[in-house]
C-alpha positions in Angstrom: -0.3 -0.1 -0.2 1.3 3.4 -1.1 2.2 5.4 2.2 0.2 9.0 2.4 2.7 12.2 2.9 1.8 15.4 4.6 3.0 18.3 2.5 5.5 19.0 5.1 7.0 15.9 4.4 7.4 16.4 1.0 11.2 18.1 -0.1 10.8 21.2 0.2 11.4 22.3 -3.6 9.4 19.0 -4.7 6.3 20.8 -3.2 4.5 22.1 -5.9 3.2 25.9 -4.5 7.9 25.8 -4.3 8.1 24.0 -7.6 6.2 27.0 -9.2 7.7 29.8 -7.4 11.2 28.1 -8.4 10.8 26.8 -11.8 7.9 28.3 -13.3 4.2 27.3 -13.4 4.8 25.7 -16.9 7.7 22.5 -14.9 4.8 21.6 -12.9 2.2 18.6 -14.3 -1.5 19.2 -14.1 -2.1 16.7 -10.5 0.9 19.9 -9.1 -0.9 22.3 -11.0 -4.8 21.2 -9.2 -2.6 21.2 -6.1 -1.4 24.7 -5.9 -5.3 25.6 -7.3 -7.1 23.8 -4.1 -3.5 24.5 -1.5 -4.7 22.1 0.6 -5.7 18.7 1.5 -7.5 17.2 4.0 -7.2 14.5 6.5 -5.3 11.5 5.5 -4.1 12.6 1.6 -2.2 15.9 1.2 -3.7 18.3 -1.8 -2.1 16.6 -4.6 -2.5 13.3 -3.8 -6.3 14.6 -3.5 -5.2 16.4 -6.7 -4.8 12.4 -8.9 -8.6 11.4 -7.2 -9.9 14.7 -9.6 -7.6 13.3 -12.3 -8.2 10.1 -12.5 -12.2 10.7 -11.9 -11.5 12.2 -14.8 -9.7 9.3 -16.4 -5.9 10.7 -15.7 -3.9 13.3 -17.0 -5.0 12.4 -20.4 -8.1 12.7 -19.9 -7.7 16.6 -18.2 -9.9 18.3 -20.4 -12.3 15.3 -19.1 -12.9 17.7 -16.1 -15.0 20.0 -18.4 -17.1 17.2 -17.5 -17.6 16.9 -13.7 -20.2 18.1 -12.5 -20.7 19.4 -8.6 -22.1 16.7 -7.7 -19.5 14.3 -9.1 -17.0 15.8 -7.4 -18.7 16.2 -4.4 -18.2 11.7 -4.5 -14.6 12.1 -4.7 -13.1 12.1 -1.0 -11.7 14.6 0.6 -14.0 16.9 -1.7 -16.7 19.0 -0.3 -18.3 22.5 -1.5 -15.7 24.4 -1.8 -13.1 22.8 -3.2 -15.5 21.5 -6.0 -16.5 25.0 -7.1 -12.9 25.8 -6.8 -12.8 23.2 -9.8 -15.7 23.7 -11.3 -14.2 28.1 -11.7 -11.2 26.4 -12.6 -12.6 24.6 -15.7 -14.4 27.3 -16.8 -12.1 29.7 -16.8 -9.9 27.5 -19.2 -12.4 27.9 -21.5 -13.4 31.7 -20.8 -9.2 32.4 -21.7 -9.4 30.2 -24.3 -12.8 32.0 -26.6 -11.1 35.2 -25.2 -7.5 34.1 -27.5 -9.4 33.3 -30.6 -11.3 36.3 -30.3 -9.0 38.9 -31.5 -8.7 35.9 -34.7 -12.5 36.3 -35.5 -13.4 36.9 -38.6 -17.1 36.2 -39.5 -16.3 34.5 -43.4 -14.4 32.4 -42.4 -15.3 29.1 -40.6 -12.5 27.6 -39.2 -12.1 31.1 -37.0 -15.7 31.1 -36.3 -15.1 27.4 -34.7 -12.0 28.1 -33.0 -13.9 30.7 -31.3 -16.8 28.5 -30.0 -14.8 25.3 -29.7 -14.3 25.2 -25.9 -18.3 26.5 -25.1 -19.6 24.1 -27.4 -17.2 20.5 -27.8 -17.7 19.4 -23.9 -21.5 20.3 -23.9 -23.6 16.2 -23.6 -26.4 17.6 -25.8 -26.6 18.7 -29.1 -26.8 23.2 -28.8 -27.4 25.4 -31.5 -26.6 28.7 -32.2 -28.3 31.8 -34.4 -25.3 34.0 -35.1 -26.8 37.4 -36.3 -24.4 39.5 -39.0 -24.8 43.2 -40.3 -23.6 44.5 -43.8 -20.3 44.0 -42.8 -20.4 41.4 -41.4 -19.9 42.2 -38.1 -21.5 40.1 -35.8 -24.9 41.9 -34.0 -26.6 39.0 -31.9 -26.0 36.2 -30.9 -28.7 33.4 -29.6 -28.8 30.4 -28.0 -32.1 29.0 -30.4 -32.0 25.1 -29.5 -31.1 22.0 -27.1 -31.6 18.6 -27.1 -31.7 16.3 -30.3 -31.3 19.5 -33.1 -34.1 18.0 -35.5 -35.4 20.0 -38.6 -39.4 19.6 -37.4 -37.9 21.1 -33.7 -36.0 23.6 -35.6 -38.3 26.6 -36.2 -37.7 28.9 -39.0 -40.2 30.9 -38.1 -39.2 32.1 -34.3 -35.8 31.7 -35.5 -36.0 34.0 -38.4 -38.3 36.7 -36.0 -35.6 37.5 -34.0 -33.3 38.0 -36.5 -36.1 40.6 -38.5 -36.0 42.0 -35.0 -32.1 42.4 -34.8 -31.8 43.7 -38.2 -29.4 41.3 -39.5 -28.8 41.0 -43.5 -27.5 37.4 -42.9 -27.3 34.6 -40.2 -24.9 32.1 -39.7 -26.4 28.5 -37.2 -24.2 26.9 -35.4 -24.5 23.5 -32.7 -22.4 21.2 -31.3 -22.1 17.0 -32.1 -21.3 15.5 -28.3 -20.6 12.3 -29.9 -17.8 14.2 -31.7 -17.8 13.7 -34.7 -19.0 16.7 -36.7 -20.3 14.6 -39.9 -23.8 16.2 -41.4 -27.3 14.4 -40.0 -29.5 13.6 -42.4 -31.9 16.0 -40.4 -28.9 19.0 -40.4 -28.8 18.3 -43.8 -32.6 18.9 -43.8 -32.8 21.2 -41.3 -30.0 23.7 -43.7 -32.4 23.6 -46.5 -35.4 24.7 -45.0 -33.4 27.3 -43.3 -31.2 28.7 -46.4 -35.0 28.3 -48.3 -37.2 30.1 -45.3 -33.9 33.4 -46.1 -34.3 33.3 -49.7 -38.0 34.4 -49.2 -37.4 37.4 -47.2 -34.1 38.4 -47.9 -31.6 37.2 -44.8 -28.9 34.9 -46.5 -28.1 31.5 -44.3 -24.2 32.6 -44.8 -23.3 28.8 -43.0 -23.8 26.2 -41.2 -21.3 25.5 -39.0 -21.1 22.0 -36.7 -19.1 22.0 -33.9 -16.6 18.6 -32.8 -14.0 17.9 -30.8 -11.0 19.9 -31.3 -12.4 19.3 -35.8 -15.6 21.0 -37.1 -17.4 20.7 -40.3 -18.9 23.9 -42.2 -21.6 24.1 -45.0 -20.5 26.6 -47.1 -16.8 25.2 -47.3 -18.2 21.6 -48.6 -20.1 23.4 -51.0 -23.2 22.2 -48.9 -25.3 25.3 -49.4 
C-alpha cells in the first residue's frame, strides 16, 4: 500500500507551490497545478494526492479535458472534496474555457468558418447535449446578435425557421450563421442537419436574410456547409 505523506513531509523543492516559485508554472504536472489551486488537502490526503484523485475521476492525466464534464455532484463523491473544493474546480474549468475563447477572439472573422469554429470550440465541444446558436450579422459581416435557439437533439421538425427569422428580423440582420455541436465529437452532418440547413436557407431567401453557413462543432474539429459547398 502506497504510503501517504503530508505536504510538510515532502521535500520543500518538490512541493507544488514552491516548485512553481522556483521553476515556473510550466514545470508543474497537471496534478501539481490542481494541487496549487486546491491549496490544502484533507485528513489522510495532501493536496497533491487529492488532485490526483480528481484526475482519476476524469480518466487520468491524459483525460485532463474531461474535468469539463465533472459536475458539482460528481466532484463531491470524491473522498476529500467538499462543496468549497468542488466549486474551485468548477471555476477553474470555466476560466479555462473563457481564456481559450478570449484568445480565439483576436482572430475571429465571420467570413472565415475556421475562426468561428475556433472561437466557439471550447464553449460547445464539451456539451453533453446538442446546442444550436444563431449568429446574426450586419451588412459588414459584423456580429450584431447571438442567441441560443435550441437545446436537445437537433431535428429539422423541432427547430422552427419562423422563430429563428423573427429574431433575426428584430435585430435587422442581413445574414445569419447556424452553429451547433455534436456531443459524439464527430462533426459529420446528419440527414436532419442537411434538411434543416436546406429549410433555413430557402426561408431566408424568401425574406432576404442570407444563410452564410451552418457550422457543426466536433471534438477539436468542425464541419462547415459553406466550405464543403453544401449551401
